[in-house]
Z-matrix of the N, CA and C atoms (Angstrom, degrees):
N
C 1 1.488
C 2 1.567 1 109.96
N 3 1.330 2 118.31 1 -31.71
C 4 1.351 3 122.85 2 -177.49
C 5 1.478 4 114.09 3 -64.21
N 6 1.342 5 117.74 4 -33.80
C 7 1.521 6 124.63 5 -178.33
C 8 1.628 7 105.34 6 -71.15
N 9 1.358 8 116.23 7 -34.20
C 10 1.423 9 121.32 8 179.43
C 11 1.511 10 108.51 9 -65.18
N 12 1.378 11 117.06 10 -46.03
C 13 1.430 12 119.39 11 179.71
C 14 1.562 13 110.64 12 -63.74
N 15 1.245 14 118.80 13 -43.88
C 16 1.516 15 122.35 14 172.79
C 17 1.442 16 111.47 15 -52.89
N 18 1.437 17 115.68 16 -46.66
C 19 1.504 18 114.50 17 -176.20
C 20 1.542 19 113.13 18 -66.31
N 21 1.399 20 113.61 19 -33.09
C 22 1.432 21 119.78 20 178.46
C 23 1.534 22 111.90 21 -65.07
N 24 1.334 23 115.82 22 -38.94
C 25 1.406 24 122.98 23 -176.43
C 26 1.526 25 108.94 24 -66.12
N 27 1.347 26 114.13 25 -43.77
C 28 1.410 27 121.64 26 -178.27
C 29 1.534 28 109.84 27 -68.45
N 30 1.266 29 119.91 28 -43.56
C 31 1.466 30 121.63 29 171.21
C 32 1.552 31 112.92 30 -55.56
N 33 1.237 32 112.07 31 -43.05
C 34 1.494 33 121.10 32 -179.77
C 35 1.605 34 113.19 33 -57.20
N 36 1.330 35 109.51 34 -51.43
C 37 1.524 36 120.32 35 178.99
C 38 1.559 37 106.86 36 -58.60
N 39 1.409 38 117.11 37 -49.28
C 40 1.424 39 115.72 38 -171.61
C 41 1.500 40 108.08 39 -70.09
N 42 1.353 41 117.57 40 -40.22
C 43 1.478 42 115.29 41 -179.82
C 44 1.547 43 115.49 42 -67.50
N 45 1.261 44 116.58 43 -29.31
C 46 1.463 45 124.09 44 174.38
C 47 1.472 46 109.09 45 -61.78
N 48 1.385 47 116.78 46 -50.50
C 49 1.466 48 122.63 47 178.95
C 50 1.470 49 110.94 48 -61.13
N 51 1.317 50 114.35 49 -38.63
C 52 1.571 51 116.84 50 -177.49
C 53 1.467 52 105.39 51 -72.31
N 54 1.300 53 127.02 52 -41.24
C 55 1.399 54 122.80 53 179.19
C 56 1.509 55 114.05 54 -63.44
N 57 1.308 56 114.52 55 -30.42
C 58 1.463 57 120.14 56 -177.03
C 59 1.582 58 107.77 57 -73.34
N 60 1.404 59 116.31 58 -38.06
C 61 1.395 60 120.58 59 -177.48
C 62 1.458 61 109.60 60 -75.71
N 63 1.329 62 120.80 61 -38.53
C 64 1.460 63 126.95 62 178.77
C 65 1.540 64 110.17 63 -65.12
N 66 1.292 65 118.49 64 -40.41
C 67 1.491 66 123.34 65 -178.91
C 68 1.549 67 103.98 66 -65.45
N 69 1.329 68 116.51 67 -45.43
C 70 1.472 69 120.44 68 -177.30
C 71 1.530 70 114.16 69 -63.29
N 72 1.369 71 112.06 70 -32.77
C 73 1.485 72 120.59 71 -176.07
C 74 1.737 73 106.03 72 -70.88
N 75 1.260 74 109.66 73 -33.04
C 76 1.481 75 111.80 74 -171.58
C 77 1.639 76 109.61 75 -81.70
N 78 1.271 77 109.02 76 151.86
C 79 1.496 78 116.65 77 -177.47
C 80 1.520 79 104.14 78 -115.02
N 81 1.312 80 115.49 79 164.52
C 82 1.335 81 123.96 80 173.78
C 83 1.566 82 116.72 81 -58.49
N 84 1.326 83 119.21 82 164.29
C 85 1.457 84 117.97 83 -179.82
C 86 1.476 85 115.96 84 -64.90
N 87 1.331 86 115.96 85 -32.42
C 88 1.481 87 120.03 86 177.86
C 89 1.570 88 113.59 87 -74.81
N 90 1.385 89 115.10 88 -15.99
C 91 1.483 90 111.91 89 -179.32
C 92 1.539 91 111.43 90 -87.93
N 93 1.340 92 112.02 91 154.97
C 94 1.457 93 113.96 92 175.71
C 95 1.530 94 112.78 93 -83.09
N 96 1.334 95 113.25 94 130.67
C 97 1.502 96 118.53 95 -177.08
C 98 1.484 97 110.16 96 -68.63
N 99 1.335 98 117.65 97 -16.38
C 100 1.394 99 118.47 98 -179.51
C 101 1.526 100 114.31 99 -73.29
N 102 1.252 101 113.94 100 -19.50
C 103 1.470 102 119.95 101 179.83
C 104 1.598 103 108.63 102 -69.69
N 105 1.277 104 113.20 103 -32.24
C 106 1.538 105 112.70 104 -174.65
C 107 1.479 106 109.33 105 -75.66
N 108 1.449 107 123.01 106 -32.00
C 109 1.496 108 128.35 107 -169.46
C 110 1.594 109 100.16 108 -108.54
N 111 1.107 110 126.96 109 5.90
C 112 1.563 111 117.71 110 -169.44
C 113 1.510 112 110.90 111 109.92
N 114 1.319 113 114.39 112 170.08
C 115 1.557 114 119.45 113 -173.69
C 116 1.509 115 108.49 114 -77.63
N 117 1.242 116 130.35 115 -25.52
C 118 1.462 117 129.45 116 -175.93
C 119 1.465 118 110.00 117 -94.72
N 120 1.319 119 120.34 118 76.92
C 121 1.520 120 120.77 119 177.50
C 122 1.494 121 111.95 120 -68.05
N 123 1.344 122 122.44 121 -32.35
C 124 1.438 123 121.33 122 -171.09
C 125 1.554 124 105.48 123 -73.12
N 126 1.318 125 117.62 124 -24.42
C 127 1.502 126 116.18 125 -175.41
C 128 1.593 127 110.46 126 -97.96
N 129 1.311 128 116.14 127 8.97
C 130 1.431 129 122.06 128 -179.75
C 131 1.574 130 113.09 129 -73.50
N 132 1.242 131 115.98 130 174.37
C 133 1.446 132 122.52 131 -174.70
C 134 1.526 133 113.38 132 -62.52
N 135 1.419 134 115.71 133 -29.41
C 136 1.445 135 124.66 134 -171.78
C 137 1.506 136 114.32 135 -103.16
N 138 1.349 137 117.62 136 -9.55
C 139 1.429 138 124.93 137 -176.24
C 140 1.487 139 110.70 138 95.66
N 141 1.281 140 113.00 139 -163.25
C 142 1.517 141 123.98 140 -178.64
C 143 1.465 142 111.36 141 -64.09
N 144 1.372 143 114.77 142 -55.73
C 145 1.473 144 116.80 143 -173.97
C 146 1.601 145 103.16 144 -120.48
N 147 1.114 146 121.71 145 11.41
C 148 1.446 147 118.44 146 -176.15
C 149 1.560 148 114.63 147 -73.67
N 150 1.351 149 115.47 148 -29.28
C 151 1.468 150 116.62 149 -179.64
C 152 1.574 151 108.62 150 -67.20
N 153 1.242 152 121.13 151 -37.24
C 154 1.445 153 125.01 152 177.13
C 155 1.588 154 109.86 153 -63.98
N 156 1.343 155 120.03 154 -45.48
C 157 1.338 156 121.00 155 175.11
C 158 1.607 157 115.68 156 -66.17
N 159 1.325 158 114.37 157 -37.62
C 160 1.427 159 117.38 158 175.99
C 161 1.434 160 113.67 159 -67.19
N 162 1.378 161 119.40 160 -45.07
C 163 1.386 162 120.82 161 177.54
C 164 1.651 163 115.76 162 -62.24
N 165 1.272 164 108.48 163 -38.23
C 166 1.538 165 113.85 164 -178.41
C 167 1.560 166 107.26 165 -71.99
N 168 1.247 167 118.08 166 -41.35
C 169 1.512 168 118.50 167 178.56
C 170 1.538 169 110.26 168 -66.57
N 171 1.295 170 117.17 169 -44.66
C 172 1.463 171 122.97 170 179.25
C 173 1.444 172 108.93 171 -57.60
N 174 1.427 173 120.02 172 -44.44
C 175 1.452 174 123.83 173 -178.70
C 176 1.521 175 109.78 174 -64.87
N 177 1.336 176 119.81 175 -42.73
C 178 1.368 177 124.33 176 176.87
C 179 1.529 178 114.23 177 -59.92
N 180 1.295 179 119.87 178 -39.20
C 181 1.428 180 125.77 179 -175.16
C 182 1.582 181 105.21 180 -74.12
N 183 1.228 182 117.12 181 -43.19
C 184 1.495 183 123.28 182 -179.45
C 185 1.586 184 110.86 183 -66.73
N 186 1.287 185 113.15 184 -37.98
C 187 1.499 186 116.49 185 172.63
C 188 1.522 187 114.57 186 -69.03
N 189 1.356 188 117.59 187 -35.18
C 190 1.398 189 115.79 188 172.21
C 191 1.487 190 115.13 189 -68.23
N 192 1.279 191 117.31 190 -33.01
C 193 1.436 192 121.45 191 175.96
C 194 1.495 193 110.06 192 -68.33
N 195 1.369 194 120.12 193 -38.61
C 196 1.450 195 122.06 194 174.42
C 197 1.549 196 113.12 195 -59.25
N 198 1.224 197 112.02 196 -45.75
C 199 1.552 198 118.92 197 -174.72
C 200 1.575 199 109.02 198 -70.10
N 201 1.383 200 118.84 199 -37.55
C 202 1.505 201 120.27 200 174.32
C 203 1.451 202 107.78 201 -66.66
N 204 1.208 203 121.12 202 -42.39
C 205 1.533 204 120.36 203 177.08
C 206 1.368 205 114.80 204 -59.66
N 207 1.347 206 114.91 205 -43.09
C 208 1.533 207 123.66 206 176.79
C 209 1.567 208 108.25 207 -55.03
N 210 1.206 209 118.91 208 -52.33
C 211 1.438 210 128.42 209 -171.41
C 212 1.577 211 104.48 210 -67.22
N 213 1.309 212 117.63 211 -37.73
C 214 1.440 213 120.03 212 -173.08
C 215 1.601 214 107.25 213 -74.10
N 216 1.273 215 115.91 214 -43.31
C 217 1.474 216 117.48 215 176.45
C 218 1.497 217 115.24 216 -63.94
N 219 1.448 218 113.15 217 -34.97
C 220 1.501 219 113.81 218 173.96
C 221 1.461 220 115.00 219 -70.34
N 222 1.385 221 117.78 220 -26.85
C 223 1.403 222 121.81 221 -179.90
C 224 1.579 223 106.32 222 -73.66
N 225 1.307 224 117.66 223 -45.90
C 226 1.410 225 119.37 224 177.71
C 227 1.535 226 116.13 225 -63.18
N 228 1.329 227 109.88 226 -34.28
C 229 1.553 228 114.95 227 177.23
C 230 1.427 229 113.25 228 -70.25
N 231 1.321 230 120.56 229 -22.84
C 232 1.464 231 123.27 230 179.68
C 233 1.395 232 115.21 231 -83.97
N 234 1.359 233 116.16 232 -24.11
C 235 1.473 234 119.91 233 176.68
C 236 1.529 235 111.63 234 -76.21
N 237 1.308 236 119.03 235 98.21
C 238 1.424 237 122.90 236 -179.52
C 239 1.529 238 110.17 237 -99.22
N 240 1.200 239 118.70 238 140.45
C 241 1.470 240 122.59 239 168.65
C 242 1.383 241 113.13 240 -76.35
N 243 1.348 242 116.27 241 133.22
C 244 1.470 243 118.98 242 -175.56
C 245 1.577 244 105.94 243 -93.69
N 246 1.349 245 113.87 244 114.30
C 247 1.391 246 117.57 245 -175.91
C 248 1.492 247 107.23 246 -86.92
N 249 1.440 248 116.53 247 142.26
C 250 1.502 249 116.98 248 -179.58
C 251 1.521 250 108.87 249 -66.31
N 252 1.235 251 117.41 250 151.75
C 253 1.402 252 125.81 251 179.20
C 254 1.483 253 111.99 252 -78.49
N 255 1.291 254 111.50 253 -173.59
C 256 1.550 255 117.22 254 -179.57
C 257 1.574 256 112.37 255 -73.56
N 258 1.373 257 108.82 256 -31.95
C 259 1.420 258 113.76 257 -171.83
C 260 1.632 259 112.11 258 -106.12
N 261 1.429 260 109.98 259 20.29
C 262 1.484 261 112.86 260 178.80
C 263 1.482 262 109.47 261 -67.90
N 264 1.296 263 118.99 262 143.37
C 265 1.474 264 118.56 263 176.27
C 266 1.502 265 109.81 264 91.67
N 267 1.274 266 122.93 265 -11.89
C 268 1.412 267 117.63 266 178.27
C 269 1.461 268 111.40 267 -102.28
N 270 1.332 269 117.60 268 158.44
C 271 1.452 270 120.60 269 -170.87
C 272 1.499 271 104.98 270 -118.47
N 273 1.333 272 110.17 271 133.50
C 274 1.581 273 114.38 272 177.51
C 275 1.393 274 113.05 273 -64.73
N 276 1.339 275 122.29 274 137.06
C 277 1.519 276 117.79 275 173.77
C 278 1.431 277 116.59 276 -65.90
N 279 1.297 278 118.18 277 143.08
C 280 1.545 279 129.64 278 -176.77
C 281 1.575 280 98.20 279 -81.63
N 282 1.238 281 115.66 280 124.55
C 283 1.422 282 121.80 281 172.74
C 284 1.538 283 111.17 282 -114.76
N 285 1.326 284 116.38 283 122.32
C 286 1.418 285 121.32 284 -178.69
C 287 1.530 286 108.92 285 -70.10
N 288 1.388 287 116.75 286 146.08
C 289 1.431 288 117.41 287 179.95
C 290 1.503 289 109.19 288 -70.96
N 291 1.307 290 117.40 289 137.48
C 292 1.388 291 122.25 290 177.75
C 293 1.499 292 114.52 291 -65.56
N 294 1.302 293 118.71 292 141.18
C 295 1.508 294 122.93 293 175.39
C 296 1.505 295 107.98 294 -67.39
N 297 1.341 296 116.98 295 143.66
C 298 1.434 297 118.20 296 179.39
C 299 1.554 298 110.93 297 -68.51
N 300 1.191 299 116.39 298 135.68
C 301 1.498 300 125.46 299 177.57
C 302 1.499 301 116.14 300 -87.27
N 303 1.197 302 117.64 301 127.73
C 304 1.533 303 115.61 302 177.47
C 305 1.499 304 110.43 303 -72.76
N 306 1.226 305 120.02 304 153.30
C 307 1.417 306 124.15 305 -177.77
C 308 1.520 307 110.92 306 -68.16
N 309 1.174 308 120.34 307 146.20
C 310 1.500 309 120.91 308 -177.30
C 311 1.471 310 110.74 309 -70.65
N 312 1.380 311 120.93 310 143.62
C 313 1.419 312 127.20 311 176.19
C 314 1.516 313 108.40 312 -83.53
N 315 1.350 314 109.20 313 141.08
C 316 1.558 315 113.09 314 172.68
C 317 1.544 316 109.47 315 -78.44
N 318 1.224 317 114.86 316 121.70
C 319 1.553 318 117.96 317 -178.02
C 320 1.539 319 114.54 318 -63.32
N 321 1.299 320 117.98 319 -13.79
C 322 1.442 321 116.32 320 -177.14
C 323 1.595 322 109.05 321 -90.18
N 324 1.294 323 116.71 322 -16.05
C 325 1.470 324 122.08 323 -179.08
C 326 1.560 325 105.62 324 -93.43
N 327 1.314 326 117.24 325 140.42
C 328 1.460 327 116.92 326 170.06
C 329 1.542 328 110.00 327 -72.85
N 330 1.312 329 115.41 328 148.00
C 331 1.439 330 120.91 329 173.67
C 332 1.450 331 113.59 330 -66.60
N 333 1.331 332 122.80 331 131.61
C 334 1.440 333 124.37 332 -179.17
C 335 1.567 334 107.40 333 -100.96
N 336 1.247 335 118.61 334 115.00
C 337 1.511 336 114.61 335 176.51
C 338 1.479 337 112.62 336 -74.15
N 339 1.224 338 116.34 337 150.86
C 340 1.523 339 123.48 338 178.69
C 341 1.349 340 115.85 339 -88.12
């Protein structure tokens, strides 16, 4: 289970760095995407508006991976193994209830029969 936690942490760090990079690559809606990749956006690898769609989809995918890894790490962290206590395996002694004790008679008073 420890290797799975390590894998989730590595995936979380990679996805966090990817989200940061992809958000920094994107520009606002008012800015021209061609400015980020050069002046000829229509001749680029992604097409005229393909880079915006690709970056936004890739950001969404890496963000989903980040949140899934976070939930997985939290779930693994909350599963604690219950260690047996010092007295585990011992049995408590059974104590019989004590018989009620009659109150002591005052020796100076005579006993009154009922």
